[in-house]
Backbone and ligand atoms as CSV (ligand in chain L), in Angstrom:
chain,resi,resn,atom,element,x,y,z
A,1,MET,N,N,-10.451,-6.860,2.499
A,1,MET,CA,C,-9.722,-6.566,1.360
A,1,MET,C,C,-9.123,-5.046,1.618
A,2,ILE,N,N,-7.769,-5.088,1.190
A,2,ILE,CA,C,-7.063,-3.671,1.449
A,2,ILE,C,C,-6.524,-3.615,0.089
A,3,VAL,N,N,-6.767,-2.580,-0.595
A,3,VAL,CA,C,-6.167,-1.920,-1.784
A,3,VAL,C,C,-5.401,-0.848,-1.604
A,4,VAL,N,N,-4.248,-0.705,-1.987
A,4,VAL,CA,C,-3.447,0.519,-1.771
A,4,VAL,C,C,-3.244,1.298,-3.300
A,5,LEU,N,N,-3.828,2.551,-3.091
A,5,LEU,CA,C,-3.716,3.368,-4.462
A,5,LEU,C,C,-2.380,4.292,-4.193
A,6,ARG,N,N,-1.508,4.225,-5.092
A,6,ARG,CA,C,-0.341,4.959,-5.157
A,6,ARG,C,C,-0.378,5.961,-6.124
A,7,LEU,N,N,-0.637,7.347,-5.910
A,7,LEU,CA,C,-1.020,8.339,-6.598
A,7,LEU,C,C,0.368,9.028,-7.550
A,8,GLY,N,N,0.187,9.517,-8.683
A,8,GLY,CA,C,1.246,10.385,-9.051
A,8,GLY,C,C,2.498,9.694,-9.383
A,9,HIS,N,N,2.436,8.357,-9.874
A,9,HIS,CA,C,3.630,7.878,-10.268
A,9,HIS,C,C,4.373,8.540,-11.338
A,10,ARG,N,N,5.725,8.711,-11.427
A,10,ARG,CA,C,6.365,9.451,-12.576
A,10,ARG,C,C,7.406,8.613,-13.099
A,11,ILE,N,N,7.659,8.188,-14.143
A,11,ILE,CA,C,8.289,6.852,-14.700
A,11,ILE,C,C,9.686,7.385,-14.426
A,12,LYS,N,N,10.206,8.685,-14.786
A,12,LYS,CA,C,11.551,8.948,-14.717
A,12,LYS,C,C,12.160,9.212,-13.144
A,13,ARG,N,N,11.162,9.479,-12.250
A,13,ARG,CA,C,11.724,9.666,-10.820
A,13,ARG,C,C,11.461,8.919,-9.848
A,14,ASP,N,N,10.280,7.998,-9.986
A,14,ASP,CA,C,9.601,7.115,-8.811
A,14,ASP,C,C,9.547,5.563,-8.966
A,15,LYS,N,N,10.341,5.107,-9.778
A,15,LYS,CA,C,10.374,3.499,-10.249
A,15,LYS,C,C,10.741,2.870,-8.616
A,16,ARG,N,N,11.787,3.227,-8.286
A,16,ARG,CA,C,12.314,2.805,-7.088
A,16,ARG,C,C,11.354,3.038,-5.762
A,17,ILE,N,N,10.868,3.962,-5.530
A,17,ILE,CA,C,9.951,4.267,-4.377
A,17,ILE,C,C,8.518,3.490,-4.648
A,18,SER,N,N,7.969,3.794,-6.002
A,18,SER,CA,C,6.720,2.927,-6.234
A,18,SER,C,C,6.877,1.637,-5.994
A,19,THR,N,N,8.044,1.074,-6.424
A,19,THR,CA,C,8.374,-0.340,-6.146
A,19,THR,C,C,8.372,-0.978,-4.773
A,20,HIS,N,N,8.909,0.222,-3.959
A,20,HIS,CA,C,8.833,-0.092,-2.407
A,20,HIS,C,C,7.494,-0.024,-1.765
A,21,VAL,N,N,6.629,0.889,-2.482
A,21,VAL,CA,C,5.286,1.087,-1.754
A,21,VAL,C,C,4.586,-0.335,-2.210
A,22,ALA,N,N,4.790,-0.881,-3.322
A,22,ALA,CA,C,4.249,-1.981,-3.691
A,22,ALA,C,C,4.673,-3.181,-2.758
A,23,LEU,N,N,5.921,-3.136,-2.470
A,23,LEU,CA,C,6.430,-4.359,-1.727
A,23,LEU,C,C,6.215,-4.341,-0.250
A,24,VAL,N,N,5.900,-3.295,0.159
A,24,VAL,CA,C,5.350,-2.979,1.548
A,24,VAL,C,C,4.002,-3.455,1.659
A,25,ALA,N,N,3.374,-3.125,0.680
A,25,ALA,CA,C,1.817,-3.354,0.721
A,25,ALA,C,C,1.650,-4.723,0.687
A,26,ARG,N,N,2.458,-5.438,-0.241
A,26,ARG,CA,C,2.390,-7.283,-0.098
A,26,ARG,C,C,3.055,-7.673,1.040
A,27,ALA,N,N,4.098,-6.990,1.547
A,27,ALA,CA,C,4.684,-7.911,2.782
A,27,ALA,C,C,4.061,-7.489,4.024
A,28,PHE,N,N,3.258,-6.594,3.845
A,28,PHE,CA,C,2.596,-6.171,5.071
A,28,PHE,C,C,0.723,-6.528,5.018
A,29,CYS,N,N,0.776,-7.410,3.926
A,29,CYS,CA,C,-0.733,-8.079,3.904
A,29,CYS,C,C,-1.866,-7.170,3.317
A,30,ALA,N,N,-1.568,-6.299,2.491
A,30,ALA,CA,C,-2.524,-5.682,1.454
A,30,ALA,C,C,-2.643,-6.738,0.607
A,31,ASN,N,N,-3.823,-6.534,0.011
A,31,ASN,CA,C,-4.312,-7.755,-1.336
A,31,ASN,C,C,-3.834,-6.984,-2.698
A,32,GLU,N,N,-3.802,-5.520,-2.727
A,32,GLU,CA,C,-3.602,-5.215,-4.239
A,32,GLU,C,C,-3.009,-3.655,-4.092
A,33,ILE,N,N,-2.160,-3.468,-5.113
A,33,ILE,CA,C,-1.512,-2.205,-5.332
A,33,ILE,C,C,-2.190,-1.770,-6.689
A,34,VAL,N,N,-2.468,-0.475,-6.587
A,34,VAL,CA,C,-3.202,0.318,-7.992
A,34,VAL,C,C,-2.034,1.644,-8.025
A,35,PHE,N,N,-1.585,1.547,-9.295
A,35,PHE,CA,C,-0.745,2.624,-9.627
A,35,PHE,C,C,-1.429,3.535,-10.375
A,36,SER,N,N,-1.164,4.913,-10.309
A,36,SER,CA,C,-1.870,5.985,-10.886
A,36,SER,C,C,-0.822,6.829,-11.405
A,37,GLY,N,N,-0.915,7.857,-12.361
A,37,GLY,CA,C,0.208,8.743,-12.619
A,37,GLY,C,C,0.721,8.195,-14.065
A,38,ASP,N,N,1.993,8.094,-14.479
A,38,ASP,CA,C,2.385,7.626,-15.478
A,38,ASP,C,C,2.327,5.962,-15.549
A,39,GLU,N,N,1.790,5.697,-16.852
A,39,GLU,CA,C,1.714,3.954,-17.178
A,39,GLU,C,C,3.113,3.471,-17.025
A,40,ASP,N,N,3.308,2.685,-16.292
A,40,ASP,CA,C,4.845,2.125,-16.478
A,40,ASP,C,C,4.820,0.584,-16.390
A,41,ARG,N,N,4.819,-0.059,-17.475
A,41,ARG,CA,C,4.689,-1.431,-17.565
A,41,ARG,C,C,6.094,-2.099,-17.155
A,42,GLU,N,N,7.246,-1.449,-17.042
A,42,GLU,CA,C,8.180,-2.004,-16.540
A,42,GLU,C,C,8.113,-2.237,-14.991
A,43,LEU,N,N,7.459,-1.292,-14.382
A,43,LEU,CA,C,7.153,-1.128,-13.158
A,43,LEU,C,C,6.304,-2.480,-12.557
A,44,ILE,N,N,5.324,-2.525,-13.252
A,44,ILE,CA,C,4.343,-3.551,-13.143
A,44,ILE,C,C,4.968,-4.853,-13.307
A,45,CYS,N,N,5.561,-4.972,-14.313
A,45,CYS,CA,C,6.396,-6.446,-14.503
A,45,CYS,C,C,7.298,-6.758,-13.530
A,46,SER,N,N,8.077,-5.691,-12.925
A,46,SER,CA,C,9.107,-5.986,-12.087
A,46,SER,C,C,8.367,-6.505,-10.608
A,47,VAL,N,N,7.326,-5.828,-10.467
A,47,VAL,CA,C,6.644,-6.141,-9.050
A,47,VAL,C,C,6.064,-7.607,-9.406
A,48,LYS,N,N,5.290,-7.954,-10.617
A,48,LYS,CA,C,4.636,-9.222,-10.896
A,48,LYS,C,C,5.722,-10.430,-10.604
A,49,LYS,N,N,6.793,-10.219,-11.028
A,49,LYS,CA,C,8.039,-11.019,-11.002
A,49,LYS,C,C,8.442,-11.224,-9.732
A,50,ILE,N,N,8.371,-10.583,-8.682
A,50,ILE,CA,C,8.872,-10.642,-7.369
A,50,ILE,C,C,7.695,-11.312,-6.745
A,51,VAL,N,N,6.316,-11.012,-7.016
A,51,VAL,CA,C,5.389,-11.582,-6.538
A,51,VAL,C,C,5.267,-13.183,-6.784
A,52,SER,N,N,5.703,-13.349,-8.297
A,52,SER,CA,C,5.633,-15.145,-8.645
A,52,SER,C,C,6.714,-15.660,-8.103
A,53,GLU,N,N,7.823,-15.165,-7.463
A,53,GLU,CA,C,8.835,-15.765,-6.980
A,53,GLU,C,C,8.820,-15.950,-5.231
A,54,TRP,N,N,8.331,-14.778,-4.651
A,54,TRP,CA,C,8.100,-14.932,-3.422
A,54,TRP,C,C,6.686,-15.221,-2.873
A,55,GLY,N,N,5.807,-15.459,-3.834
A,55,GLY,CA,C,4.640,-16.025,-3.457
A,55,GLY,C,C,3.135,-15.094,-3.096
A,56,ASP,N,N,2.290,-15.981,-2.968
A,56,ASP,CA,C,0.894,-15.505,-2.367
A,56,ASP,C,C,0.213,-14.474,-3.412
A,57,GLU,N,N,-1.089,-14.476,-3.149
A,57,GLU,CA,C,-1.894,-13.501,-3.931
A,57,GLU,C,C,-1.722,-12.314,-3.786
A,58,PHE,N,N,-1.360,-11.565,-4.763
A,58,PHE,CA,C,-1.142,-10.011,-4.622
A,58,PHE,C,C,-1.443,-9.410,-6.070
A,59,LYS,N,N,-2.590,-8.623,-6.099
A,59,LYS,CA,C,-2.888,-7.857,-7.519
A,59,LYS,C,C,-2.147,-6.637,-7.883
A,60,ILE,N,N,-1.722,-6.597,-9.038
A,60,ILE,CA,C,-1.015,-5.210,-9.413
A,60,ILE,C,C,-1.660,-4.777,-10.469
A,61,ASN,N,N,-2.357,-3.454,-10.350
A,61,ASN,CA,C,-2.931,-2.909,-11.515
A,61,ASN,C,C,-2.620,-1.404,-11.682
A,62,TYR,N,N,-3.046,-0.863,-12.724
A,62,TYR,CA,C,-2.874,0.386,-13.183
A,62,TYR,C,C,-4.271,1.288,-13.403
A,63,GLU,N,N,-4.282,2.302,-12.981
A,63,GLU,CA,C,-5.745,3.045,-13.114
A,63,GLU,C,C,-5.257,4.564,-13.674
A,64,LYS,N,N,-5.823,4.802,-14.838
A,64,LYS,CA,C,-5.356,6.370,-15.474
A,64,LYS,C,C,-6.089,7.099,-14.702
A,65,ASN,N,N,-7.448,7.042,-14.388
A,65,ASN,CA,C,-8.184,7.924,-13.721
A,65,ASN,C,C,-8.649,7.771,-12.250
A,66,TRP,N,N,-7.939,8.203,-11.365
A,66,TRP,CA,C,-7.996,7.832,-10.131
A,66,TRP,C,C,-9.074,8.495,-9.440
A,67,ARG,N,N,-9.618,9.623,-10.114
A,67,ARG,CA,C,-10.893,10.110,-9.494
A,67,ARG,C,C,-12.229,9.202,-9.824
A,68,ASN,N,N,-12.288,8.758,-11.027
A,68,ASN,CA,C,-13.322,7.743,-11.199
A,68,ASN,C,C,-13.127,6.373,-10.261
A,69,PHE,N,N,-11.911,6.017,-10.279
A,69,PHE,CA,C,-11.563,4.647,-9.558
A,69,PHE,C,C,-12.135,4.947,-7.915
A,70,LEU,N,N,-11.718,5.923,-7.471
A,70,LEU,CA,C,-12.140,6.225,-6.218
A,70,LEU,C,C,-13.741,6.387,-5.991
A,71,LYS,N,N,-14.056,7.084,-6.899
A,71,LYS,CA,C,-15.705,7.202,-6.716
A,71,LYS,C,C,-16.409,5.825,-7.011
A,72,ARG,N,N,-15.930,5.099,-7.960
A,72,ARG,CA,C,-16.486,3.655,-8.100
A,72,ARG,C,C,-16.230,2.978,-6.816
A,73,LYS,N,N,-15.131,2.782,-6.520
A,73,LYS,CA,C,-14.712,2.089,-5.129
A,73,LYS,C,C,-15.691,2.502,-3.843
A,74,LYS,N,N,-15.811,3.810,-3.944
A,74,LYS,CA,C,-16.703,4.265,-2.805
A,74,LYS,C,C,-18.064,3.837,-2.911
A,75,GLU,N,N,-18.638,3.881,-4.387
A,75,GLU,CA,C,-19.838,3.248,-4.523
A,75,GLU,C,C,-19.969,1.972,-4.124
A,76,GLU,N,N,-18.846,1.419,-4.431
A,76,GLU,CA,C,-18.931,-0.213,-4.151
A,76,GLU,C,C,-18.837,-0.625,-2.485
A,77,GLY,N,N,-18.766,0.483,-1.863
A,77,GLY,CA,C,-18.783,0.218,-0.312
A,77,GLY,C,C,-17.309,0.399,0.337
A,78,PHE,N,N,-16.201,0.664,-0.491
A,78,PHE,CA,C,-14.921,0.719,0.050
A,78,PHE,C,C,-15.050,2.061,1.098
A,79,GLU,N,N,-14.149,1.968,1.952
A,79,GLU,CA,C,-13.712,3.162,2.566
A,79,GLU,C,C,-12.376,3.640,2.240
A,80,ILE,N,N,-12.344,5.077,2.159
A,80,ILE,CA,C,-11.100,5.630,1.516
A,80,ILE,C,C,-10.182,6.354,2.850
A,81,ILE,N,N,-9.118,5.730,2.955
A,81,ILE,CA,C,-8.313,6.183,4.033
A,81,ILE,C,C,-7.076,6.734,3.299
A,82,HIS,N,N,-6.798,7.963,3.456
A,82,HIS,CA,C,-5.679,8.893,3.020
A,82,HIS,C,C,-4.544,9.127,3.879
A,83,LEU,N,N,-3.486,8.637,3.679
A,83,LEU,CA,C,-2.343,8.844,4.304
A,83,LEU,C,C,-1.707,10.317,4.038
A,84,THR,N,N,-1.515,11.128,5.100
A,84,THR,CA,C,-1.018,12.546,4.791
A,84,THR,C,C,-0.666,13.061,6.064
A,85,MET,N,N,0.411,13.966,6.268
A,85,MET,CA,C,0.996,14.660,7.316
A,85,MET,C,C,0.067,15.557,7.951
A,86,TYR,N,N,-1.131,15.933,7.119
A,86,TYR,CA,C,-1.878,16.739,7.464
A,86,TYR,C,C,-3.040,16.384,8.209
A,87,GLY,N,N,-3.262,14.987,8.305
A,87,GLY,CA,C,-4.480,14.411,8.703
A,87,GLY,C,C,-4.650,14.401,10.396
A,88,LEU,N,N,-5.273,13.791,10.809
A,88,LEU,CA,C,-5.491,13.437,12.235
A,88,LEU,C,C,-4.740,12.205,12.729
A,89,PRO,N,N,-4.169,12.224,13.748
A,89,PRO,CA,C,-3.266,11.228,14.191
A,89,PRO,C,C,-3.643,9.906,14.107
A,90,ILE,N,N,-2.930,8.800,13.563
A,90,ILE,CA,C,-3.120,7.465,13.656
A,90,ILE,C,C,-3.794,6.637,14.991
A,91,THR,N,N,-3.104,7.370,16.031
A,91,THR,CA,C,-3.601,6.873,17.145
A,91,THR,C,C,-4.813,7.094,17.645
A,92,LYS,N,N,-5.496,8.335,16.920
A,92,LYS,CA,C,-6.859,8.694,17.267
A,92,LYS,C,C,-7.934,8.167,16.349
A,93,LEU,N,N,-7.323,7.431,15.211
A,93,LEU,CA,C,-8.327,7.115,14.256
A,93,LEU,C,C,-8.529,5.424,14.227
A,94,ILE,N,N,-7.027,4.984,14.586
A,94,ILE,CA,C,-6.969,3.389,14.081
A,94,ILE,C,C,-8.090,2.608,14.531
A,95,GLU,N,N,-8.562,2.664,15.497
A,95,GLU,CA,C,-9.590,1.811,16.371
A,95,GLU,C,C,-10.904,1.870,15.308
A,96,LYS,N,N,-11.309,3.020,15.287
A,96,LYS,CA,C,-12.435,3.166,14.330
A,96,LYS,C,C,-12.353,2.640,12.946
A,97,ILE,N,N,-11.083,2.694,12.373
A,97,ILE,CA,C,-10.932,2.115,11.259
A,97,ILE,C,C,-10.818,0.530,11.128
A,98,ARG,N,N,-10.052,0.115,12.337
A,98,ARG,CA,C,-10.122,-1.315,12.327
A,98,ARG,C,C,-11.387,-1.983,12.721
A,99,ILE,N,N,-12.283,-1.297,13.480
A,99,ILE,CA,C,-13.532,-2.160,13.837
A,99,ILE,C,C,-14.403,-2.095,12.689
A,100,SER,N,N,-14.236,-1.065,11.657
A,100,SER,CA,C,-15.385,-0.975,10.434
A,100,SER,C,C,-15.099,-2.004,9.575
A,101,ASN,N,N,-16.340,-2.870,9.147
A,101,ASN,CA,C,-16.074,-4.170,8.381
A,101,ASN,C,C,-15.718,-3.720,6.805
A,102,LYS,N,N,-15.526,-2.647,6.766
A,102,LYS,CA,C,-15.620,-2.111,5.109
A,102,LYS,C,C,-14.228,-2.392,4.376
A,103,ASP,N,N,-14.304,-2.962,3.135
A,103,ASP,CA,C,-13.063,-3.062,2.472
A,103,ASP,C,C,-12.241,-1.685,2.539
A,104,LYS,N,N,-11.013,-1.460,2.124
A,104,LYS,CA,C,-10.541,-0.198,2.443
A,104,LYS,C,C,-9.578,0.032,1.178
A,105,ILE,N,N,-9.401,1.246,0.946
A,105,ILE,CA,C,-8.585,1.993,-0.040
A,105,ILE,C,C,-7.620,2.850,0.629
A,106,ILE,N,N,-6.119,2.480,0.682
A,106,ILE,CA,C,-5.290,3.389,1.527
A,106,ILE,C,C,-4.690,4.167,0.348
A,107,VAL,N,N,-4.879,5.377,0.268
A,107,VAL,CA,C,-4.192,6.153,-0.854
A,107,VAL,C,C,-3.061,6.873,-0.078
A,108,VAL,N,N,-1.925,6.706,-1.022
A,108,VAL,CA,C,-0.628,7.313,-0.634
A,108,VAL,C,C,-0.246,8.214,-1.818
A,109,GLY,N,N,0.290,9.462,-1.512
A,109,GLY,CA,C,0.564,10.369,-2.430
A,109,GLY,C,C,2.000,10.271,-3.070
A,110,GLY,N,N,2.208,11.313,-4.052
A,110,GLY,CA,C,3.479,11.323,-4.685
A,110,GLY,C,C,3.783,12.972,-4.251
A,111,ALA,N,N,4.413,13.483,-5.283
A,111,ALA,CA,C,5.021,14.952,-5.057
A,111,ALA,C,C,3.788,16.077,-4.653
A,112,LYS,N,N,2.701,15.898,-5.098
A,112,LYS,CA,C,1.653,16.844,-4.699
A,112,LYS,C,C,0.231,15.982,-4.863
A,113,VAL,N,N,-0.495,16.124,-3.776
A,113,VAL,CA,C,-1.650,15.509,-3.736
A,113,VAL,C,C,-2.986,16.364,-3.927
A,114,PRO,N,N,-3.838,16.161,-5.034
A,114,PRO,CA,C,-4.743,17.066,-5.114
A,114,PRO,C,C,-5.658,17.210,-4.114
A,115,GLY,N,N,-6.330,18.441,-3.912
A,115,GLY,CA,C,-7.210,18.812,-2.582
A,115,GLY,C,C,-8.472,17.673,-2.732
A,116,GLU,N,N,-8.875,17.300,-4.002
A,116,GLU,CA,C,-10.172,16.460,-3.851
A,116,GLU,C,C,-9.974,15.162,-2.907
A,117,VAL,N,N,-8.548,14.598,-2.911
A,117,VAL,CA,C,-8.395,13.550,-2.351
A,117,VAL,C,C,-8.574,13.560,-0.752
A,118,TYR,N,N,-8.314,14.896,-0.390
A,118,TYR,CA,C,-8.852,15.017,1.157
A,118,TYR,C,C,-10.270,15.126,1.450
A,119,GLU,N,N,-11.112,15.429,0.291
A,119,GLU,CA,C,-12.530,15.554,0.259
A,119,GLU,C,C,-13.079,14.215,0.251
A,120,ILE,N,N,-12.482,13.411,-0.856
A,120,ILE,CA,C,-13.193,12.039,-0.986
A,120,ILE,C,C,-13.048,11.242,0.101
A,121,ALA,N,N,-11.703,11.295,0.714
A,121,ALA,CA,C,-11.394,10.326,1.894
A,121,ALA,C,C,-12.217,10.148,3.039
A,122,ASP,N,N,-12.463,9.144,3.510
A,122,ASP,CA,C,-13.234,8.952,4.623
A,122,ASP,C,C,-12.603,9.413,5.890
A,123,PHE,N,N,-11.051,8.963,5.995
A,123,PHE,CA,C,-10.452,9.320,6.858
A,123,PHE,C,C,-9.103,9.990,6.291
A,124,ASN,N,N,-8.387,11.300,6.965
A,124,ASN,CA,C,-7.022,11.659,6.395
A,124,ASN,C,C,-6.391,11.389,7.878
A,125,VAL,N,N,-5.218,10.566,7.501
A,125,VAL,CA,C,-4.559,9.856,8.738
A,125,VAL,C,C,-2.989,10.199,8.551
A,126,SER,N,N,-2.811,10.859,9.638
A,126,SER,CA,C,-1.404,11.382,9.753
A,126,SER,C,C,-0.487,10.304,10.588
A,127,ILE,N,N,0.615,9.961,10.184
A,127,ILE,CA,C,1.615,9.066,11.074
A,127,ILE,C,C,2.618,10.032,11.656
A,128,THR,N,N,2.637,10.808,12.557
A,128,THR,CA,C,3.063,11.812,12.893
A,128,THR,C,C,2.747,13.077,11.940
A,129,ASN,N,N,2.974,14.502,12.476
A,129,ASN,CA,C,2.658,15.551,11.458
A,129,ASN,C,C,3.979,16.164,11.018
A,130,GLN,N,N,4.870,15.206,10.785
A,130,GLN,CA,C,6.110,15.500,10.344
A,130,GLN,C,C,6.078,14.847,8.759
A,131,PRO,N,N,6.870,15.794,7.886
A,131,PRO,CA,C,6.905,15.109,6.359
A,131,PRO,C,C,7.982,13.812,6.603
A,132,HIS,N,N,7.745,12.635,5.859
A,132,HIS,CA,C,8.571,11.718,5.786
A,132,HIS,C,C,8.124,11.079,4.234
A,133,SER,N,N,7.789,9.714,4.296
A,133,SER,CA,C,7.719,8.829,3.000
A,133,SER,C,C,6.429,8.099,2.902
A,134,GLU,N,N,5.896,7.785,1.735
A,134,GLU,CA,C,4.855,7.147,1.383
A,134,GLU,C,C,5.226,5.541,1.873
A,135,VAL,N,N,6.374,5.161,1.901
A,135,VAL,CA,C,6.760,3.852,2.070
A,135,VAL,C,C,6.676,3.749,3.843
A,136,ALA,N,N,7.016,4.754,4.233
A,136,ALA,CA,C,7.105,4.550,5.730
A,136,ALA,C,C,5.710,4.676,6.280
A,137,ALA,N,N,5.125,5.668,5.685
A,137,ALA,CA,C,3.682,5.924,6.250
A,137,ALA,C,C,2.684,4.593,6.063
A,138,LEU,N,N,2.913,3.864,4.752
A,138,LEU,CA,C,2.089,3.016,4.360
A,138,LEU,C,C,2.385,1.679,5.482
A,139,ALA,N,N,3.535,1.480,5.753
A,139,ALA,CA,C,4.232,0.209,6.661
A,139,ALA,C,C,3.747,0.525,7.985
A,140,VAL,N,N,3.902,1.704,8.667
A,140,VAL,CA,C,3.285,2.099,9.964
A,140,VAL,C,C,1.755,1.830,9.965
A,141,PHE,N,N,1.104,2.330,8.991
A,141,PHE,CA,C,-0.430,2.214,8.832
A,141,PHE,C,C,-0.825,0.743,8.980
A,142,LEU,N,N,-0.169,0.070,8.261
A,142,LEU,CA,C,-0.557,-1.398,8.053
A,142,LEU,C,C,-0.279,-2.237,9.299
A,143,HIS,N,N,1.155,-1.945,9.948
A,143,HIS,CA,C,1.571,-2.538,11.265
A,143,HIS,C,C,0.331,-2.019,12.257
A,144,GLU,N,N,0.091,-1.008,12.314
A,144,GLU,CA,C,-0.939,-0.572,13.497
A,144,GLU,C,C,-2.356,-1.158,13.249
A,145,PHE,N,N,-2.811,-1.150,11.929
A,145,PHE,CA,C,-3.938,-1.770,11.488
A,145,PHE,C,C,-4.228,-3.169,11.882
A,146,PHE,N,N,-3.224,-3.988,11.538
A,146,PHE,CA,C,-2.964,-5.356,11.968
A,146,PHE,C,C,-2.665,-5.677,13.392
A,147,GLN,N,N,-2.276,-4.633,13.785
A,147,GLN,CA,C,-1.740,-4.909,15.221
A,147,GLN,C,C,-0.557,-5.880,15.340
A,148,GLY,N,N,0.157,-5.921,14.411
A,148,GLY,CA,C,1.513,-6.506,14.500
A,148,GLY,C,C,1.332,-8.012,13.937
A,149,LYS,N,N,-0.042,-8.549,13.664
A,149,LYS,CA,C,-0.333,-9.835,13.242
A,149,LYS,C,C,0.293,-10.234,11.831
A,150,GLU,N,N,0.451,-8.981,11.028
A,150,GLU,CA,C,1.090,-9.128,9.409
A,150,GLU,C,C,2.430,-9.654,9.632
A,151,LEU,N,N,3.204,-9.357,10.645
A,151,LEU,CA,C,4.489,-10.035,10.871
A,151,LEU,C,C,4.570,-11.667,10.905
A,152,GLU,N,N,3.562,-12.083,11.133
A,152,GLU,CA,C,3.525,-13.665,11.249
A,152,GLU,C,C,3.147,-14.343,9.969
A,153,LYS,N,N,2.710,-13.619,8.989
A,153,LYS,CA,C,2.103,-14.359,7.659
A,153,LYS,C,C,3.181,-15.096,7.013
A,154,LYS,N,N,2.846,-16.299,6.658
A,154,LYS,CA,C,3.432,-17.110,6.005
A,154,LYS,C,C,3.191,-17.208,4.550
A,155,PHE,N,N,4.347,-17.018,3.764
A,155,PHE,CA,C,3.848,-16.801,2.329
A,155,PHE,C,C,4.295,-18.068,1.379
A,156,ASP,N,N,3.585,-18.336,0.509
A,156,ASP,CA,C,3.903,-19.652,-0.151
A,156,ASP,C,C,4.816,-19.739,-1.359
A,157,GLY,N,N,5.633,-18.848,-1.219
A,157,GLY,CA,C,6.690,-18.905,-2.677
A,157,GLY,C,C,7.492,-19.832,-3.111
A,158,LYS,N,N,8.089,-19.612,-4.306
A,158,LYS,CA,C,9.142,-20.617,-4.732
A,158,LYS,C,C,10.525,-20.334,-3.972
A,159,VAL,N,N,10.544,-19.254,-3.484
A,159,VAL,CA,C,11.904,-18.864,-2.778
A,159,VAL,C,C,11.323,-18.563,-1.286
A,160,ARG,N,N,12.163,-19.020,-0.465
A,160,ARG,CA,C,11.771,-18.724,1.042
A,160,ARG,C,C,13.141,-18.529,1.755
A,161,ILE,N,N,12.949,-17.744,2.729
A,161,ILE,CA,C,14.320,-17.396,3.722
A,161,ILE,C,C,14.285,-18.302,5.045
A,162,ILE,N,N,15.105,-19.123,5.333
A,162,ILE,CA,C,15.062,-19.688,6.601
A,162,ILE,C,C,15.818,-18.684,7.609
A,163,PRO,N,N,15.419,-18.227,8.459
A,163,PRO,CA,C,15.948,-17.156,9.224
A,163,PRO,C,C,17.181,-17.644,10.044
A,164,GLN,N,N,18.436,-16.925,9.994
A,164,GLN,CA,C,19.540,-17.410,10.467
A,164,GLN,C,C,20.043,-16.215,11.645
A,165,GLU,N,N,20.677,-16.692,12.538
A,165,GLU,CA,C,21.283,-15.739,13.554
A,165,GLU,C,C,22.373,-14.869,12.535
A,166,LYS,N,N,23.093,-15.639,11.852
A,166,LYS,CA,C,24.078,-15.099,10.942
A,166,LYS,C,C,23.865,-15.643,9.566
A,167,GLY,N,N,24.518,-14.820,8.618
A,167,GLY,CA,C,24.646,-15.440,7.267
A,167,GLY,C,C,23.084,-15.733,6.683
A,168,LYS,N,N,22.993,-16.332,5.436
A,168,LYS,CA,C,21.640,-16.088,4.701
A,168,LYS,C,C,21.559,-17.663,4.318
A,169,LYS,N,N,20.065,-17.990,4.410
A,169,LYS,CA,C,19.772,-19.256,3.931
A,169,LYS,C,C,18.431,-19.315,3.168
A,170,ILE,N,N,18.615,-19.610,1.915
A,170,ILE,CA,C,17.374,-19.386,0.994
A,170,ILE,C,C,17.244,-20.901,0.475
A,171,VAL,N,N,15.730,-21.097,0.559
A,171,VAL,CA,C,15.600,-22.538,-0.015
A,171,VAL,C,C,14.640,-22.128,-1.150
A,172,ARG,N,N,14.522,-22.979,-2.460
A,172,ARG,CA,C,13.949,-22.940,-3.606
A,172,ARG,C,C,13.042,-23.967,-3.672
A,173,ASN,N,N,11.676,-23.838,-3.776
A,173,ASN,CA,C,10.818,-25.253,-4.237
A,173,ASN,C,C,10.567,-25.463,-5.565
L,1,SAM,N1,N,2.993,17.260,1.726
L,1,SAM,C1,C,2.939,15.741,1.532
L,1,SAM,C2,C,1.795,15.183,2.394
L,1,SAM,O1,O,0.572,15.546,2.099
L,1,SAM,O2,O,1.971,14.230,3.285
L,1,SAM,C3,C,4.004,15.042,1.366
L,1,SAM,C4,C,4.433,14.421,0.426
L,1,SAM,S1,S,5.420,13.000,0.701
L,1,SAM,C5,C,6.676,13.139,-0.347
L,1,SAM,C6,C,4.511,11.745,-0.315
L,1,SAM,C7,C,3.405,10.783,0.553
L,1,SAM,O3,O,4.009,10.305,1.793
L,1,SAM,C8,C,2.161,11.767,0.955
L,1,SAM,O4,O,1.265,11.935,-0.143
L,1,SAM,C9,C,1.650,10.743,2.074
L,1,SAM,O5,O,0.935,9.829,1.526
L,1,SAM,C10,C,3.018,10.027,2.637
L,1,SAM,N2,N,3.417,10.753,3.932
L,1,SAM,C11,C,4.470,11.548,4.060
L,1,SAM,N3,N,4.696,11.865,5.324
L,1,SAM,C12,C,3.552,11.626,6.036
L,1,SAM,C13,C,3.011,11.523,7.266
L,1,SAM,N4,N,3.686,12.308,8.349
L,1,SAM,N5,N,1.889,10.894,7.559
L,1,SAM,C14,C,1.247,10.304,6.619
L,1,SAM,N6,N,1.667,10.207,5.344
L,1,SAM,C15,C,2.646,10.619,5.217
């Protein structure tokens, strides 16, 4: 079970990037996205709509209190993986993370990540030590975690793309 926690969502500034975090989580085989920060019903509705069209089980939730959420999940046995440019390189940690059987919360931040997140995390993982984006960090982490197998996942959506060398082919069930 892989849950992605997106911290610090701001309705005014982050709609697009938070949507992209959710879409990457879903496309790269995480099971759930949890948003924190501003409660944004429109964001949740738009991700739910995409999931209902494009298929498969993917949960979308909101948690006002991310501290309690992380504590609760830790007590339930989840391992907390925080993606940050300040962490240890993914190349050093990924095998250890992959072989542990624990369910996982992957935390990605927004503008500023509170220090407690670094403390509660079992792993602070960097995807290079350069600043980039939560979307890129999440995609690379999941790709490394699943060793590329996530790219072969088939989705059972109402809408499906038939890959083409050129042009677009979409079928609707
Ligand atoms: N100073 C922040 C940090 O701690 O990485 C950068 C903020 S960045 C706009 C938002 C989020 O993108 C971060 O909280 C982190 O989850 C992710 N991120 C950005 N660069 C990263 C990197 N090199 N490695 C891992 N995660 C990164």
